[in-house]
C-alpha positions in Angstrom: -27.6 33.7 29.5 -28.3 31.2 26.7 -24.8 31.3 25.5 -23.4 30.5 29.0 -25.8 27.5 29.3 -24.8 26.3 25.9 -21.1 26.4 26.7 -21.7 24.4 29.9 -23.7 21.9 28.0 -21.0 21.4 25.4 -18.1 21.3 27.9 -18.6 17.7 29.2 -18.8 16.3 25.7 -15.6 18.0 24.7 -14.0 16.5 27.7 -15.3 13.0 26.9 -14.2 13.3 23.2 -10.8 14.5 24.1 -9.6 11.1 25.1 -7.9 9.3 22.2 -9.3 6.0 21.0 -5.8 4.5 21.3 -2.3 5.9 21.7 -0.4 5.1 18.5 3.0 6.6 18.8 5.9 5.8 16.5 8.5 3.5 17.9 12.0 3.4 16.5 12.3 0.9 13.7 15.1 -1.1 12.2 16.1 0.0 8.8 14.5 -2.9 7.0 12.2 -2.9 4.0 9.7 -5.2 5.7 8.9 -2.3 8.0 7.9 -0.1 5.1 4.5 0.9 3.7 4.6 2.0 0.1 2.4 4.6 -1.7 2.5 3.9 -5.5 2.3 6.9 -7.8 1.8 7.2 -11.5 3.6 10.5 -12.0 1.5 12.0 -14.8 -1.8 11.3 -13.0 -0.9 12.5 -9.4 -0.5 16.2 -9.1 0.5 19.1 -11.3 3.2 21.1 -9.5 4.7 22.9 -12.4 2.5 24.3 -15.2 5.6 25.3 -17.2 6.1 21.7 -18.5 2.4 21.3 -19.6 2.8 21.1 -23.3 0.8 18.5 -25.2 -1.4 18.1 -22.1 -5.0 17.0 -22.8 -7.0 16.0 -19.7 -9.9 14.9 -21.9 -7.7 12.3 -23.6 -7.1 9.3 -21.2 -4.0 8.3 -23.3 -2.4 11.8 -23.3 -0.3 13.6 -20.7 -2.4 15.1 -17.9 0.2 17.3 -16.2 1.4 15.4 -13.2 5.1 15.8 -12.5 7.9 15.4 -10.0 7.3 18.8 -8.5 3.8 17.7 -7.8 5.0 14.7 -5.8 7.4 16.9 -3.9 4.5 19.2 -3.0 2.5 16.3 -1.7 5.1 14.5 0.3 3.7 15.9 3.5 0.3 14.6 2.5 1.8 11.1 1.9 3.6 11.3 5.2 0.4 12.2 7.0 -1.3 9.2 5.5 1.4 7.2 7.3 3.4 5.8 4.4 7.1 5.4 4.7 8.1 4.9 1.1 6.9 5.8 -2.4 7.2 4.0 -5.7 6.9 6.1 -8.8 6.4 5.0 -12.4 9.4 5.4 -14.7 10.8 8.9 -14.8 13.0 8.3 -18.0 12.4 10.2 -21.2 9.6 8.6 -23.2 8.4 8.8 -26.8 5.3 10.9 -27.5 2.2 9.9 -25.4 4.3 7.8 -23.1 2.6 9.4 -20.1 2.9 6.2 -18.1 6.7 6.0 -18.5 7.1 2.6 -20.0 7.9 3.6 -23.6 11.4 4.7 -22.9 13.4 6.7 -25.4 16.4 7.6 -23.3 17.3 5.5 -20.2 19.5 8.3 -18.7 17.4 11.4 -19.1 14.3 12.6 -17.2 11.1 12.9 -19.2 10.6 16.6 -19.8 6.8 16.4 -19.0 7.9 15.3 -15.5 10.6 17.8 -14.9 14.4 17.8 -14.8 17.2 15.8 -13.3 17.4 18.5 -10.5 13.7 17.7 -9.8 14.5 14.0 -9.5 17.4 14.6 -7.1 15.2 17.0 -5.1 12.4 14.5 -4.9 14.7 11.9 -3.3 16.3 14.5 -1.0 12.9 15.9 0.2 11.6 12.4 0.7 14.6 11.4 2.7 14.2 14.6 4.8 10.8 13.2 5.8 12.1 9.6 6.4 10.4 8.4 3.2 12.3 6.0 1.0 12.0 6.2 -2.8 11.6 3.4 -5.4 12.1 4.2 -9.1 10.4 1.9 -11.6 13.1 0.4 -13.8 12.5 -1.2 -17.3 15.1 -3.4 -19.0 12.9 -5.6 -21.2 12.0 -3.2 -23.9 12.1 0.3 -25.4 9.4 2.5 -26.8 7.9 1.6 -30.2 9.9 4.1 -32.2 13.2 4.0 -30.4 16.1 5.6 -32.5 18.2 2.4 -32.0 15.8 0.6 -34.3 17.2 2.7 -37.2 20.9 2.3 -36.3 22.6 -0.5 -38.2 25.3 -1.0 -35.6 22.5 -1.7 -33.0 20.6 -4.3 -35.1 21.6 -7.0 -32.6 20.5 -4.9 -29.6 16.9 -6.3 -30.2 15.5 -9.8 -30.5 13.8 -10.6 -33.8 10.3 -9.2 -34.0 7.7 -11.8 -33.2 4.3 -11.9 -31.4 4.1 -13.3 -27.9 2.1 -16.5 -28.3 2.5 -19.1 -25.6 4.3 -19.1 -22.3 7.5 -21.0 -22.8 10.7 -19.3 -21.5 11.9 -18.8 -25.1 8.7 -16.9 -26.0 8.4 -15.0 -22.8 12.0 -13.8 -22.9 12.4 -13.1 -26.7 9.0 -12.1 -28.1 7.9 -8.5 -28.3 5.5 -7.8 -25.4 2.5 -5.8 -26.8 4.6 -5.1 -29.9 7.3 -3.3 -27.9 10.9 -3.8 -29.3 12.4 -6.5 -27.1 15.9 -5.7 -25.9 18.5 -8.5 -26.3 19.8 -8.5 -22.8 22.1 -11.4 -23.6 24.2 -9.0 -25.8 27.1 -7.7 -23.6 26.7 -4.2 -25.0 23.0 -4.0 -24.1 23.7 -5.5 -20.7 26.5 -3.0 -19.9 24.3 -0.1 -21.1 21.5 -1.1 -18.7 24.0 -1.6 -15.9 25.3 1.8 -16.6 21.8 3.3 -16.6 21.1 1.7 -13.2 24.3 3.0 -11.8 23.5 6.4 -13.2 20.2 6.8 -11.3 21.6 5.4 -8.1 24.6 7.7 -8.0 22.9 10.8 -9.4 19.8 10.7 -7.2 20.5 8.5 -4.2 17.3 6.5 -4.8 16.7 3.6 -2.4 15.6 0.9 -4.8 14.0 -0.2 -8.1 10.7 -1.8 -8.8 11.7 -4.1 -11.7 9.2 -4.2 -14.5 8.3 -7.4 -16.5 10.9 -9.6 -14.7 9.7 -12.9 -16.3 10.4 -11.5 -19.8 14.1 -11.2 -19.1 16.5 -14.2 -18.6 17.4 -15.1 -15.0 21.0 -14.9 -15.9 20.7 -11.2 -16.6 18.9 -10.6 -13.3 21.6 -12.4 -11.4 24.3 -10.1 -12.8 22.1 -7.0 -12.6 21.4 -7.7 -8.9 25.0 -8.2 -8.1 26.0 -5.0 -9.9 23.5 -2.7 -8.1 24.4 -4.4 -4.7 28.1 -3.7 -5.4 27.2 0.0 -5.7 24.9 0.0 -2.6 24.6 -3.2 -0.6 21.3 -2.1 0.9 19.8 -1.2 -2.4 16.3 -2.8 -2.6 14.9 -4.7 -5.6 11.3 -5.6 -5.9 10.3 -7.5 -9.1 7.0 -7.9 -11.0 6.6 -11.5 -12.0 3.0 -11.5 -13.2 1.7 -15.0 -12.3 -0.8 -16.7 -10.0 1.7 -19.4 -9.2 3.8 -18.6 -6.1 6.2 -21.5 -6.8 6.9 -20.0 -10.2 7.5 -16.5 -8.8 9.7 -17.8 -6.0 12.1 -19.3 -8.5 13.3 -15.8 -9.3 14.6 -15.3 -5.7 17.7 -17.2 -6.8 18.5 -14.2 -9.0 19.2 -11.9 -6.1 16.0 -9.9 -6.4 14.9 -9.2 -2.8 11.1 -9.1 -3.2 8.2 -9.5 -5.5 4.7 -8.1 -5.8 2.4 -10.8 -4.6 0.0 -11.5 -7.5 -1.5 -14.7 -6.0 -2.5 -12.7 -2.9 -3.9 -9.9 -5.0 -6.1 -12.3 -6.8 -7.3 -13.9 -3.6 -7.9 -10.6 -1.8 -9.7 -9.2 -4.8 -12.1 -12.1 -5.0 -12.7 -12.4 -1.3 -13.3 -8.8 -0.5 -15.0 -7.4 -3.6 -18.4 -8.4 -2.2 -20.0 -9.4 1.1 -20.0 -13.2 1.7 -16.6 -13.8 0.0 -14.7 -16.8 1.4 -11.6 -15.7 3.4 -9.9 -19.1 3.4 -8.2 -18.4 0.0 -6.3 -15.4 1.3 -4.8 -17.5 4.2 -4.0 -20.3 1.8 -1.8 -18.0 -0.2 0.2 -17.2 3.0 0.7 -20.9 3.7 2.0 -21.4 0.1 4.3 -18.4 0.5 5.9 -19.9 3.6 6.7 -23.0 1.6 8.1 -21.5 -1.5 9.8 -18.2 -0.5 12.9 -17.7 1.6 11.7 -14.3 2.6 7.9 -14.3 2.5 7.7 -11.3 4.8 9.3 -9.1 2.1 6.6 -9.7 -0.5 4.7 -6.6 -1.7 1.0 -6.9 -1.1 -1.5 -4.8 -3.2 -5.2 -4.6 -3.9 -5.1 -2.8 -7.2 -2.6 -1.2 -9.6 -2.1 0.5 -12.9 -2.5 -2.7 -14.9 -5.8 -4.0 -13.4 -9.3 -2.8 -12.7 -9.5 -0.6 -9.7 -10.8 -2.4 -6.6 -13.5 0.2 -6.4 -14.7 -0.8 -9.8 -14.7 -4.5 -8.8 -16.9 -3.7 -5.9 -19.3 -1.5 -8.0 -19.6 -4.3 -10.5 -20.9 -6.5 -7.6 -23.3 -3.6 -6.5 -21.4 -3.2 -3.3 -20.6 -0.1 -1.3 -16.9 0.5 -2.1 -16.0 2.2 1.2 -17.1 -0.8 3.2 -15.3 -3.2 0.9 -12.1 -1.1 1.0 -12.0 -0.9 4.8 -12.3 -4.7 5.2 -9.7 -5.4 2.5 -7.2 -2.8 3.8 -7.6 -4.2 7.4 -6.5 -7.6 6.1 -3.7 -6.2 3.9 -2.1 -4.1 6.7 -2.3 -6.8 9.3 -1.1 -9.8 7.2 2.6 -10.4 6.5 4.2 -8.4 3.7 4.9 -4.9 2.6 1.6 -3.0 2.0 1.6 -1.2 -1.4 -1.3 1.3 -1.9 -2.0 2.6 -5.4 -2.6 6.4 -5.4 -6.2 7.4 -5.1 -7.2 4.4 -2.9 -7.8 6.9 -0.1 -10.5 8.7 -2.1 -11.3 6.0 -3.4 -10.8 6.4 -7.1 -12.8 4.3 -9.6 -11.5 3.0 -12.9 -12.1 0.2 -15.4 -9.5 -1.2 -17.9 -6.3 0.7 -18.8 -6.2 3.7 -19.2 -9.4 4.3 -17.2 -7.6 2.9 -14.1 -5.1 5.7 -14.4 -7.4 8.7 -13.8 -6.1 12.0 -12.5 -6.0 12.1 -8.7 -8.8 14.0 -7.1 -7.7 15.1 -3.6 -11.2 16.5 -2.8 -13.2 13.4 -3.7 -14.9 11.1 -1.2 -16.1 11.5 2.3 -12.7 10.8 4.0 -13.7 7.5 5.5 -11.2 5.3 3.6 -8.5 7.9 4.1 -9.2 7.9 7.9 -9.1 4.1 7.9 -5.7 4.1 6.1 -4.3 6.5 8.6 -5.5 4.2 11.4 -4.0 1.1 9.8 -0.6 2.7 9.0 -0.5 4.0 12.6 -1.3 0.6 14.1 1.2 -1.2 11.8 3.9 1.3 12.7 3.1 1.0 16.4 3.2 -2.8 16.8 6.3 -4.7 15.4 4.2 -7.9 15.7 2.4 -6.8 12.5 5.7 -6.7 10.7 7.7 -9.6 12.1 5.1 -11.8 13.9 4.0 -15.3 12.9 0.6 -15.5 11.2 -2.0 -18.1 12.3 -5.6 -18.7 11.4 -7.7 -19.3 14.5 -11.2 -19.3 13.0 -12.6 -19.2 9.4 -16.2 -20.0 8.8 -19.2 -18.5 6.8 -17.4 -15.3 5.9 -15.9 -14.6 9.3 -12.2 -15.2 10.0 -9.9 -14.6 13.0 -6.1 -14.4 12.7 -3.3 -14.1 15.3 0.0 -12.3 14.9 2.6 -13.2 17.6 6.1 -11.8 18.2 8.1 -12.0 21.4 5.7 -10.9 24.2 3.3 -9.2 21.8 0.1 -10.6 20.3 -2.5 -9.1 17.9 -5.8 -10.7 17.0 -7.4 -9.6 13.7 -11.2 -10.4 13.3 -13.0 -9.8 10.0 -16.7 -10.4 9.4 -17.0 -10.4 5.6 -20.6 -11.6 5.7 -24.0 -10.0 5.5 -25.0 -10.9 9.1 -23.7 -10.4 12.6 -21.2 -13.2 13.4 -19.6 -14.6 16.5 -16.5 -16.8 16.9 -15.0 -18.5 19.9 -11.2 -18.7 20.0 -8.8 -20.3 22.5 -5.6 -18.5 23.4 -2.7 -19.4 25.6 -3.2 -15.9 27.1 -5.5 -16.4 30.1 -7.3 -13.8 32.2 -6.3 -11.2 29.7 -8.4 -8.8 27.6 -8.6 -8.1 23.8 -8.6 -4.4 23.4 -9.9 -3.1 20.0 -7.8 -0.5 18.3 -10.4 0.5 15.7 -13.6 0.6 17.6 -12.6 0.4 21.3 -14.3 -3.0 21.7 -13.1 -5.1 24.7 -13.4 -8.9 24.9 -12.6 -10.6 28.2 -11.6 -14.1 29.0 -14.8 -16.2 29.5 -13.2 -19.4 30.7 -9.5 -20.2 31.0 -8.3 -18.6 27.7 -11.6 -18.7 25.8 -12.7 -15.5 24.1 -15.9 -14.8 22.1 -15.6 -12.2 19.4 -18.8 -10.8 18.0 -18.8 -8.4 15.0 -21.6 -6.7 13.1 -22.0 -7.4 9.4 -19.1 -6.2 7.2 -17.0 -5.1 10.2 -13.4 -5.7 11.3 -11.5 -5.2 14.5 -7.8 -5.3 15.4 -7.3 -6.4 19.0 -4.2 -6.1 21.1 -3.9 -8.8 23.8 -3.1 -7.2 27.1 -3.7 -7.4 30.9 -7.3 -7.2 31.9 -7.7 -3.7 33.3 -11.2 -4.2 34.6 -13.4 -1.1 34.8 -11.7 2.2 34.2 -12.7 3.7 37.5 -10.6 6.9 37.0 -12.4 7.6 33.8 -15.8 6.8 35.3 -15.2 9.1 38.2 -14.0 11.8 35.9 -17.2 11.5 33.9 -19.4 11.5 37.1 -17.5 14.4 38.5 -17.7 16.4 35.3 -21.4 15.7 35.0 -21.9 16.7 38.7 -20.1 20.0 38.0 -22.2 20.5 35.0 -25.5 19.9 36.8 -24.5 22.1 39.7 -23.6 24.9 37.3 -26.9 24.7 35.5 -28.8 24.8 38.9 -26.8 27.8 40.0 -27.3 29.7 36.8 -31.0 28.9 36.9 -31.4 30.3 40.4 -29.3 33.3 39.5 -31.5 34.0 36.5 -34.7 33.8 38.7 -33.2 36.2 41.2 -32.4 38.6 38.4 -35.9 38.4 37.0 
């Protein structure tokens, strides 16, 4: 008897909870990189899929190999797909000198590092990713080799390197010729070096079918080289994507490299602004929008910029929040909401979904822990990738600031007939903002928390958010009260009450 009553009690709640918060199907997309969302992986620190290549592995040494490999990434492609990402970027897979776990101390530009696997594994990674509609970016280095590269001992390659000197200053001559962190600086002006690097790029494209390169240390290589390099790879594959790292807080300086044919750049100015704004409650959000205004001025393709909140060269965003005595999950959710709704290609460093902690290099490259965390950030990422995938306006739409005051900001994205309103309360108190839209007698329907805001007066909408909360609204026709849903609830409860009464009477008769 008790079991039957319990089942009837639970039934209405199962029915109520079975309605999805919002339907976020996947529309067909154009094959454009601005549509993509990138998951960035440091190979050695992600997942160990093949223990047979685990020699010289020491997980207690943060500067040693930890066992992650290409097979590990292959095994986790479904996991990445479920998170909602449509592309992956992996650190260099080329053969490195000892302890080059990160991939940037290259010893052979046309061989796979044996700790990571084989050439067959590299080919299989690309194929398996493509089978899941996931694009692949390989990190590609042309500025330098490892510290002990064999070429340094070959007399006929003496002019393959610039003269050894420390990097002091930031003039083009210093940036392009000095040895970064003491790494032997390749003389890319030398035709032999240039052709070798061109051949290496062609090798990886033709052997693996990779979709693009993330170009390391772009500002340390002359623009003339990049112009020829870009033209060369595009001659092999006209759709091949190049995203460059120009480490600078000056968007005008970074944008000057667009003339080289590099398609996109990681947006360091936005990284700095987002980090400062979101690492603690009360951060001013004006600076993040200011970066967008500058990007529109300086870049030909600002929508192709790669946006990120942390990476393998900087403190983890989690650590930045902890230093400010903030709750990282809350900080991450607000920051990710902005990142995934603002223009640009979102790039997420592995472990964000946990979220991983980490201080200076190499602590910011900890081994991925798939079982850490309470799943809240992971769930939020899944929501944001689904929303961005569902609404083209978040990829192609214009971006306008509607309100920005005392830690609360409201932004609008508009494209064709579609409009999204993004509201973020980054303060420590409940905040309200009144905005005016051309859309009259409509409603703002929340995609994260099911909030509904209706037209108060001829296109005036008042949005209220609790402290440290964000919402993404779609502007749509005012649907009024959902009478069908209300009647379903009333009817279900009626059936439930009637059943309880009937069972109660039945029980008394039996007694």
